[in-house]
N, C-alpha and C positions, 0 to 999 in steps of 0.2 A: 477474682473469685469473691463471691458473696457468701458469707457464712450465715447460717440461720439455725436457731435452736427452737425446738417446739416442746414445751413441757406438757401442757394440758389445753383442753377446750375452754374457752371463756365466753363471756357474755356477747361478744361481737359475732360469734359464730352460732349457727343453728345446731340442732341436735346431731346432725350428720357431719359436723365439722366444716360446713360451708360458710362462706363469708359474702356479704353484700356491701359494696362500696361504689361510689360514683364520683371519682375524682374529676374536677373540672379545672383545667389549666394548672395542674400541679406537676411539679418535677417528680422524678422517680424517687428522690430522697423524701419528698413530702408524702408520697404514696406509701413508702416503707414505714414512715412515722405513723401514718394513719392505721396501717395494719398492726403495728406494735400497740397502738392505743386500744384497738378493738379485740386483740387476741393476746395470747401469751407468747407469741413469736418474738424473737429478738434478732436483729440483723447487725452484722459486724462487717464494715466495709470502710474504705477510704473515700472521702467525698470526691476526690479527683477522678475516681473510676466511673462516676455516674454522669450521664448526659444531663444537661440542663433544659432540654426540650420539654415543653409543657405537654402533658397527657390529659386528654378528656375522653373518658370512656365509662360505661356503666358495666359493673360486674355484679351479677345477681345470683346469689347462692352458688358460688363456685369455690373450689379449694384455693388455698393460698398458693399452692404450686401452680395452678392454672393462671392466676394473676401474674405471678413472677415470670412464667413462661411467656406470657403475652407482652409484658413491659420490657423484657430483655430480648425479645425475638430478633431484633435488628441490631443487636450489640454484640460485643465480644465477651460479655459477662456470663459467667457460669455460676450456678448456685447448687447447693445441696442442702437437704433437710435432714437433720439428725435429732 
């Protein structure tokens, strides 16, 4: 289970709460770190839960939930946003 907290909109998101990132050959942990750097989201997880497969994809003006749904779609990881 991945835990996530969301206090406020920040500079990495547009006025609609959407985020744009383009990870290239990054692990899921690196993508989560990037989201944390660009937003006020914080992720809590054990490193061993995450796959080390590299992800390369462009996310343009999408919600953080959409990004998480995509990167976890073929895994057993569940998440919730509070």
